[in-house]
C-alpha positions as CSV (number, residue, x, y, z in Angstrom):
1,M,-11.5,70.7,39.8
2,D,-14.5,69.6,41.6
3,K,-16.2,69.2,44.9
4,A,-15.3,65.5,45.1
5,H,-11.6,66.2,45.5
6,C,-12.4,68.9,48.1
7,R,-14.7,66.5,49.9
8,R,-12.1,63.8,50.0
9,Y,-9.6,66.1,51.8
10,F,-12.2,67.0,54.5
11,D,-13.2,63.3,54.8
12,E,-9.6,62.3,55.4
13,A,-9.4,65.1,58.0
14,R,-12.5,63.8,59.7
15,K,-11.2,60.3,59.8
16,A,-7.9,61.5,61.2
17,G,-9.8,62.5,64.3
18,S,-8.3,65.6,66.0
19,D,-10.4,68.2,64.1
20,S,-13.2,65.8,63.1
21,S,-16.0,68.2,64.2
22,R,-14.7,71.0,62.1
23,A,-14.1,68.7,59.1
24,K,-17.7,67.5,59.6
25,V,-18.9,71.1,59.2
26,A,-17.2,71.3,55.8
27,L,-18.6,68.0,54.8
28,D,-22.1,69.3,55.8
29,F,-21.7,72.3,53.5
30,I,-20.6,70.1,50.6
31,G,-23.5,67.7,51.4
32,R,-26.0,70.5,51.3
33,L,-24.8,71.5,47.9
34,S,-25.0,67.9,46.6
35,L,-28.6,67.7,47.8
36,I,-29.5,70.8,45.8
37,E,-27.6,69.6,42.7
38,R,-28.8,66.0,42.5
39,P,-32.3,66.8,41.2
40,L,-30.9,69.2,38.7
41,W,-29.4,66.4,36.7
42,E,-32.3,63.9,36.7
43,R,-32.6,62.1,33.4
44,E,-36.4,61.8,33.6
45,H,-36.9,65.6,34.0
46,P,-33.8,67.3,32.7
47,L,-33.4,71.0,33.3
48,T,-31.8,73.3,30.8
49,P,-28.5,74.9,31.7
50,A,-30.3,78.3,32.2
51,E,-32.8,76.6,34.6
52,R,-29.9,75.0,36.5
53,L,-28.1,78.3,36.8
54,A,-31.2,80.0,38.2
55,V,-31.6,77.3,40.9
56,R,-27.9,77.5,41.7
57,Q,-27.9,81.3,42.0
58,Q,-30.9,81.1,44.3
59,R,-30.0,78.1,46.5
60,S,-26.3,77.2,46.1
61,A,-24.7,80.6,45.9
62,P,-25.6,81.5,49.5
63,I,-24.3,78.2,50.8
64,M,-21.0,78.7,48.9
65,A,-20.7,82.2,50.3
66,E,-21.2,80.9,53.8
67,F,-18.8,78.0,53.2
68,H,-16.1,80.4,52.0
69,A,-16.6,82.8,55.0
70,W,-16.3,79.7,57.3
71,L,-13.1,78.6,55.6
72,E,-11.6,82.1,55.7
73,A,-12.3,82.3,59.4
74,L,-11.0,78.8,60.1
75,A,-7.8,79.0,58.1
76,P,-5.7,81.0,60.7
77,K,-7.0,78.7,63.5
78,V,-5.7,75.4,62.1
79,L,-2.2,74.1,61.8
80,P,-1.2,74.3,58.1
81,E,0.4,70.8,58.1
82,S,-2.6,69.1,59.8
83,R,-5.0,67.2,57.6
84,L,-7.7,69.8,58.3
85,G,-5.2,72.6,57.5
86,K,-4.4,71.0,54.2
87,A,-8.0,70.6,53.4
88,V,-8.8,74.2,54.2
89,A,-5.8,75.4,52.2
90,Y,-6.8,73.2,49.2
91,A,-10.4,74.5,49.3
92,L,-9.3,78.1,49.5
93,G,-6.6,77.7,46.9
94,Q,-9.1,76.2,44.5
95,W,-12.0,78.4,45.3
96,R,-12.4,80.0,41.8
97,K,-12.5,76.5,40.3
98,L,-14.9,75.2,43.0
99,S,-17.2,78.1,42.2
100,V,-17.4,77.7,38.4
101,F,-20.6,75.8,38.6
102,L,-22.3,78.9,40.0
103,S,-21.8,80.8,36.8
104,H,-22.2,78.0,34.2
105,G,-25.4,75.9,34.2
106,D,-23.8,73.3,32.0
107,V,-21.0,72.5,34.5
108,P,-21.7,69.8,37.0
109,L,-20.9,70.1,40.7
110,T,-18.4,67.2,40.4
111,N,-16.5,65.7,37.5
112,N,-16.9,62.1,38.8
113,R,-18.7,61.0,35.6
114,C,-15.9,62.1,33.5
115,E,-13.2,60.7,35.7
116,N,-15.0,57.3,35.9
117,A,-15.3,57.3,32.1
118,I,-11.5,57.7,31.5
119,R,-10.3,55.6,34.5
120,P,-10.1,52.3,32.5
121,F,-7.8,54.0,29.9
122,V,-5.6,55.7,32.5
123,V,-5.3,52.6,34.7
124,G,-4.3,50.5,31.6
125,R,-1.8,53.1,30.5
126,N,-0.2,53.3,33.9
127,Y,0.0,49.5,34.1
128,A,1.7,49.4,30.8
129,R,4.3,52.0,31.8
130,R,5.0,50.2,35.1
131,A,5.3,46.9,33.4
132,I,7.8,48.3,30.8
133,M,9.8,50.1,33.5
134,H,10.0,47.0,35.7
135,G,11.0,44.7,32.9
136,R,7.8,42.5,33.2
137,V,7.2,42.9,29.5
138,F,10.1,42.3,27.1
139,E,11.1,45.5,25.3
140,R,10.2,44.2,21.8
141,E,6.8,43.0,22.9
142,A,6.1,46.3,24.6
143,A,7.2,48.3,21.5
144,A,4.8,46.2,19.4
145,L,1.9,46.6,21.8
146,F,2.5,50.1,23.0
147,P,4.6,51.9,20.4
148,R,3.7,55.4,21.8
149,L,4.6,54.5,25.4
150,S,7.9,52.8,24.6
151,A,8.9,55.7,22.3
152,Q,8.5,58.0,25.3
153,G,10.8,55.8,27.2
């Protein structure tokens, strides 16, 4: 779980329009965290996990506490089925996972790097499954090319 997913929910709420100013506040919180985090992972001057953790405790933890209090206050004021309501519920429901980076200096703020690294494999796997299910690939050829996928059936 990471801030990128949370940010995406609030960005969708902002684009939807009705509660865009409140969604913008959430995006500002997340943006402030990103500005703190970005220099902590520079390749030229890498910090140790302990150094990152110290910076996070000093600078990011107060922002996260303020963000959480804002979410808690906002939750009863928004419609649960609205885009903003769903974004708030998601953030509050995932709060423990969103806060892991505050207690572990080796955990990045987002897992985008990991997701981007595995995306080519996942996209290829999903294409193969769809192709097999829709008959675009003959079953024998699919079994030869993707024995594990065709065995799962």
